[in-house]
C-alpha positions in Angstrom: 0.0 0.0 0.0 1.3 3.4 -1.1 -0.1 6.5 0.6 0.5 10.0 -0.8 0.2 12.7 1.9 0.4 16.4 2.3 -0.6 19.1 4.8 -2.5 22.2 3.7 -2.4 25.3 5.8 -2.4 27.4 7.8 -5.7 28.4 6.4 -6.8 32.0 6.2 -9.5 31.5 8.8 -9.8 29.1 11.8 -12.5 26.5 11.2 -15.6 26.5 13.5 -13.8 23.7 15.3 -10.7 25.8 15.8 -8.6 24.1 13.1 -5.9 25.7 11.0 -4.7 22.8 8.8 -6.0 19.8 7.0 -4.1 16.6 6.3 -4.8 14.6 3.2 -3.9 10.9 2.8 -4.5 9.4 -0.7 -4.4 5.6 -1.3 -2.5 5.1 -4.6 -4.5 2.0 -5.7 -8.1 3.1 -5.0 -7.5 6.9 -5.1 -9.6 7.0 -1.9 -8.8 10.2 -0.1 -8.9 10.7 3.7 -9.0 14.2 5.2 -8.3 15.2 8.8 -8.7 18.8 10.1 -5.9 19.6 12.6 -5.3 22.5 15.0 -1.5 22.3 14.9 1.2 20.7 12.6 2.4 18.6 15.5 -0.8 16.5 15.4 0.3 14.9 12.1 2.4 12.2 13.8 -0.6 11.0 16.0 -2.9 11.2 13.0 -0.5 9.0 10.9 -0.4 6.4 13.6 -4.2 6.3 13.9 -4.5 6.2 10.1 -2.2 3.3 9.7 -4.0 1.3 12.4 -7.4 2.1 10.7 -6.1 1.0 7.3 -4.9 -2.3 8.8 -8.3 -2.9 10.5 -10.3 -2.0 7.4 -8.3 -3.8 4.8 -6.1 -6.3 6.6 -3.1 -4.8 4.8 -0.4 -2.6 6.2 0.8 0.7 4.8 4.2 0.0 3.2 5.2 3.3 1.7 4.4 7.0 2.5 5.2 9.6 -0.1 5.4 13.1 1.3 7.2 16.4 0.9 10.0 17.5 3.2 7.8 19.4 5.6 8.8 19.3 9.2 5.4 17.7 10.0 6.8 14.5 8.3 10.6 14.9 8.7 10.9 14.7 12.5 12.1 12.2 15.0 8.5 11.1 16.0 7.3 10.3 12.5 10.6 8.8 11.3 10.7 6.6 14.4 7.1 5.4 13.7 7.9 4.6 10.1 11.0 2.7 11.1 9.3 0.7 13.8 6.5 -0.3 11.5 8.6 -1.1 8.4 7.2 1.8 6.4 9.4 3.3 3.7 9.3 7.1 3.7 9.7 8.5 0.2 10.4 12.3 0.4 10.2 14.6 -2.5 13.3 16.7 -3.3 13.1 20.2 -1.8 11.2 22.8 -3.8 9.9 20.1 -6.2 6.2 19.6 -5.3 5.7 17.7 -8.6 7.3 14.7 -7.0 4.3 14.5 -4.6 1.9 15.5 -7.4 -1.0 13.2 -6.5 -1.2 14.6 -3.0 -0.8 18.2 -4.2 -3.5 17.6 -6.9 -6.0 16.1 -4.6 -5.6 19.0 -2.2 -6.1 21.5 -5.0 -9.3 19.6 -6.0 -10.6 19.6 -2.5 -9.9 23.3 -1.9 -11.5 24.3 -5.2 -14.6 22.2 -4.5 -14.8 23.5 -0.9 -14.6 27.1 -2.0 -17.4 26.6 -4.5 -19.6 24.9 -1.9 -19.1 27.6 0.7 -19.8 30.3 -1.9 -22.9 28.5 -3.2 -24.2 28.0 0.3 -23.4 31.6 1.2 -21.6 30.5 4.3 -18.6 32.1 6.1 -15.0 31.0 5.4 -14.9 29.4 8.9 -16.8 26.4 7.4 -13.8 25.4 5.3 -13.1 22.2 7.3 -16.7 21.0 6.8 -16.6 21.9 3.1 -13.3 20.1 2.6 -14.7 17.0 4.3 -17.8 17.1 2.1 -15.6 17.5 -1.0 -13.6 14.4 -0.1 -16.9 12.5 0.5 -18.0 13.4 -3.0 -14.7 12.7 -4.6 -14.6 9.2 -3.0 -18.1 8.5 -4.5 -17.5 9.9 -8.0 -16.6 7.5 -10.8 -13.3 8.0 -12.5 -12.0 7.0 -15.9 -8.6 6.2 -14.3 -10.4 3.6 -12.2 -12.3 2.1 -15.1 -15.5 3.9 -14.3 -15.5 2.8 -10.6 -15.4 5.0 -7.6 -12.6 5.1 -5.0 -15.3 4.0 -2.5 -15.9 0.8 -4.5 -12.3 -0.1 -4.6 -11.7 0.7 -0.9 -14.8 -1.0 0.5 -15.5 -3.5 -2.3 -19.2 -2.3 -2.6 -21.0 0.4 -4.3 -21.6 3.6 -2.3 -25.1 4.5 -1.1 -25.9 7.9 -2.5 -29.4 8.2 -1.1 -28.1 10.4 1.8 -26.6 13.1 -0.4 -27.8 16.6 0.2 -26.7 20.0 -1.0 -23.8 21.4 1.2 -25.1 24.0 3.5 -28.8 23.2 3.0 -31.3 23.4 5.9 -31.4 20.2 7.9 -33.1 19.0 11.1 -32.0 16.4 13.6 -34.5 13.6 14.2 -34.9 12.9 17.9 -36.6 9.6 18.6 -39.9 9.8 20.6 -38.4 8.1 23.6 -35.6 10.7 23.8 -37.9 13.8 23.4 -38.7 16.0 26.3 -42.2 17.4 26.8 
């Protein structure tokens, strides 16, 4: 398993959850993209550990290679130690050569562009960027791709077709259903 990763930020505005960054992790085979909003760069190491454990639980496979840039969030003792202890090869792009981590860079650009459009269309404030990026990733993972032979990243990752019946327009009015037994009179 090869994972392409990049950190985006700090963003212009804090998210409503107080986040400044988002981490993208892209599976090379399925093109499934995982997105995590983070308050600080130093949260990347913990998120990578949790991500690798989740991948192993969901797929039964271990992450073998991480491809990243040379950012300090990846090139530090904690992350390098985690990679070494888990037999993960860390492929780092050459400094000032973002093209070498092109898949991660491209997916981030796609997510940011979609998020901007969704925020503008919903007439929401910029502080909703984390929710919009998450929604964009949700849509990308459920969208067919020619590169994947017309399949979706979701299909290749979970080995089943995605259920699209729950899709709604980003930012639309919504209500929470509270079951009768939980309602107060």
